[in-house]
C-alpha positions in Angstrom: -6.2 -31.8 25.2 -6.1 -28.2 26.5 -2.9 -26.5 26.0 -1.7 -24.7 29.1 0.8 -22.6 27.1 -2.0 -20.8 25.2 -1.9 -17.2 26.6 -5.6 -16.3 26.1 -5.6 -12.6 26.2 -1.8 -12.3 26.7 0.6 -11.1 24.1 1.1 -7.7 22.5 -0.9 -4.9 24.1 -4.1 -3.7 22.5 -3.5 -1.2 19.7 -6.1 1.5 19.5 -9.4 -0.3 19.3 -7.8 -3.4 18.0 -7.5 -6.4 20.4 -4.4 -8.3 19.5 -3.3 -11.6 20.9 -0.3 -13.8 20.3 1.2 -17.2 20.8 5.0 -17.2 20.5 5.7 -21.0 20.4 3.9 -23.9 18.8 5.1 -27.3 20.0 4.4 -30.0 17.5 4.9 -33.7 18.3 6.7 -34.3 15.0 9.2 -31.4 15.4 12.8 -32.4 14.8 14.4 -29.1 15.6 14.6 -27.4 19.0 11.4 -25.6 19.9 12.0 -21.8 19.9 12.0 -20.0 23.1 9.3 -17.5 24.1 11.6 -14.6 23.2 12.7 -15.6 19.7 9.8 -17.4 18.1 7.5 -15.7 15.6 4.2 -14.4 16.9 0.7 -15.1 15.7 -1.4 -12.0 15.9 -5.0 -11.2 15.0 -7.3 -8.2 15.0 -9.2 -5.8 12.7 -7.8 -3.5 10.0 -4.5 -3.5 8.1 -1.4 -3.9 10.2 0.9 -2.1 7.8 2.2 1.2 9.2 0.3 0.6 12.4 1.4 -2.7 14.2 4.9 -3.3 15.4 6.4 -6.8 14.7 9.4 -8.9 14.0 10.4 -10.8 10.8 8.3 -13.9 10.6 5.4 -12.7 12.7 1.9 -13.4 11.1 -1.3 -11.4 11.4 -4.8 -12.6 10.8 -7.1 -9.7 9.7 -10.5 -10.7 11.1 -12.5 -8.1 9.1 -10.6 -8.8 5.8 -12.3 -10.1 2.7 -10.8 -13.2 1.2 -8.0 -13.5 0.1 -7.0 -10.3 2.0 -6.8 -11.9 5.5 -3.3 -13.2 6.2 -0.2 -11.0 6.6 3.5 -11.8 7.3 6.1 -9.4 8.6 9.0 -9.4 6.1 11.3 -6.6 7.3 12.9 -5.7 10.6 12.8 -2.0 10.4 10.8 0.2 10.6 9.0 -1.8 13.2 5.5 -1.1 11.9 6.1 -1.5 8.1 7.0 -4.4 5.9 3.7 -6.4 6.5 2.8 -8.3 3.3 -0.3 -10.2 2.4 0.1 -13.9 1.7 -1.6 -14.9 -1.6 -4.3 -17.5 -1.5 -3.5 -21.0 -2.6 -5.8 -23.2 -4.6 -6.3 -26.9 -4.1 -3.4 -27.6 -6.4 -1.0 -25.6 -4.2 -0.6 -23.1 -7.0 -1.1 -19.3 -6.7 -4.7 -18.5 -7.4 -4.2 -15.4 -9.5 -7.9 -14.8 -9.9 -8.1 -14.2 -6.1 -5.5 -11.4 -6.0 -2.7 -10.8 -3.5 -0.4 -9.2 -6.1 1.5 -5.9 -6.4 2.5 -4.3 -9.7 3.3 -0.9 -11.2 1.0 1.2 -13.4 3.3 3.5 -15.4 3.0 6.0 -18.3 1.2 9.0 -16.7 2.7 12.2 -18.1 2.4 15.9 -18.9 4.6 17.8 -21.3 5.7 21.4 -20.9 4.2 21.6 -17.4 2.4 25.0 -17.1 1.9 27.2 -14.0 -1.2 27.6 -11.9 -3.1 24.4 -12.7 -5.2 22.5 -10.3 -5.9 18.7 -10.4 -5.4 18.4 -14.1 -5.5 14.8 -15.2 -2.3 13.4 -16.5 -2.2 11.9 -20.0 -1.7 8.1 -20.3 -1.6 6.3 -23.7 -4.1 3.6 -22.7 -6.2 5.9 -20.5 -7.1 5.5 -16.9 -6.2 2.3 -15.1 -9.3 0.2 -14.5 -9.6 -2.1 -11.4 -10.9 -5.6 -11.8 -11.1 -6.2 -8.0 -10.7 -4.3 -4.7 -7.2 -3.1 -3.8 -5.2 -0.1 -2.9 -2.5 2.3 -4.2 0.7 1.6 -2.3 3.3 3.8 -4.0 3.7 6.9 -6.1 6.6 8.4 -8.1 7.3 11.5 -10.1 10.3 12.3 -12.3 11.1 15.3 -14.5 13.2 15.9 -17.6 14.4 19.2 -16.2 15.2 20.0 -12.5 12.7 22.2 -10.7 13.8 25.8 -10.5 10.9 27.4 -8.6 7.5 26.6 -7.1 5.9 23.2 -6.6 4.4 20.5 -8.8 2.2 18.0 -6.9 0.8 14.7 -7.9 -2.4 13.2 -6.4 -4.5 10.0 -6.8 -8.1 10.3 -8.0 -10.8 7.9 -9.2 -14.0 8.1 -11.2 -14.5 11.7 -12.2 -16.4 12.3 -15.5 -18.2 8.9 -15.2 -21.9 9.1 -15.5 -23.5 9.8 -12.1 -20.1 9.4 -10.3 -18.2 12.3 -8.7 -14.4 12.3 -8.8 -12.8 11.4 -5.5 -9.3 12.0 -4.3 -7.9 8.8 -2.7 -6.5 9.8 0.7 -4.0 12.6 1.2 -0.7 11.0 0.0 1.1 13.0 -2.7 4.5 13.3 -4.4 5.9 16.6 -5.4 8.8 18.4 -7.1 9.9 21.2 -4.7 12.9 22.8 -3.1 14.0 19.6 -1.4 13.2 17.2 -4.3 13.9 19.1 -7.5 14.3 16.1 -9.8 12.0 13.4 -8.4 10.1 12.0 -5.5 9.1 8.4 -4.7 6.7 7.5 -1.8 5.7 4.2 -0.2 2.1 4.3 1.0 0.7 2.0 3.7 -1.5 -0.7 2.4 -5.3 0.0 2.4 -4.8 3.8 2.9 -5.8 4.6 -0.7 -8.5 2.0 -1.4 -10.3 1.4 -4.7 -13.1 -1.0 -5.7 -13.7 -3.3 -8.7 -14.7 -1.2 -11.8 -13.1 2.0 -10.4 -11.1 4.1 -12.8 -7.9 5.3 -11.1 -5.7 8.1 -12.4 -3.2 10.8 -11.4 -3.6 14.6 -11.4 -1.1 17.4 -11.3 -1.2 20.7 -9.5 1.3 23.6 -9.9 1.5 27.0 -8.3 2.1 30.4 -9.9 5.9 30.1 -9.1 6.4 26.8 -10.9 9.4 26.7 -13.2 10.6 25.6 -15.7 7.5 25.3 -17.9 9.5 23.5 -20.5 9.8 20.4 -18.2 8.0 17.2 -18.9 7.0 15.0 -16.0 6.4 11.2 -15.9 4.6 9.5 -13.0 3.6 6.0 -11.9 1.7 4.3 -9.1 2.1 0.9 -7.4 -1.1 -1.0 -6.8 -1.9 -4.1 -4.7 -5.0 -6.2 -5.4 
């Protein structure tokens, strides 16, 4: 029968071009606990685009991404603050109720990018990695960057960026987004950055790597740097 509690277009206000709707309570006939009130129950939200870094929510809220590609469609708010971050995708379940690892929904670290005796005045020089560039098997995004150094920065800046696919036949290298980490006056020994999901997107078969840029004032040139990136697929 129709549910008079369904709010239709009520709920959280529209966010940009995104029409978001919510239902704060779901009364089930077999519920044994008290039904949450309108003010303390989790919200069910839906719209287009990633919510991470954009949509405010409370722990336990869920978000259905209507323009997502399976299994990248369901999100849950896992942290209270900041209000717009802490959204995490829920991994797809197969018919045996086990995580379907072939479908994705996982986050991991790609480590081992480095440069020894970092020189001055270099621009987007690819960092060395023992096994080469990281190769994507499915669509995903870079969600974190980190740089550390064996010697504290004395002068200038050393900046790390994310790129994909240069030097491949018929493919031009592309910088992924504008997110960077750097050694500078305020972060002389290291810098870690969390990046909103789907800001730095790659596709299956893309080769993803890190580059380093230093200015003429960079010092010491005897320092070695090591970098890593977190990816979610």
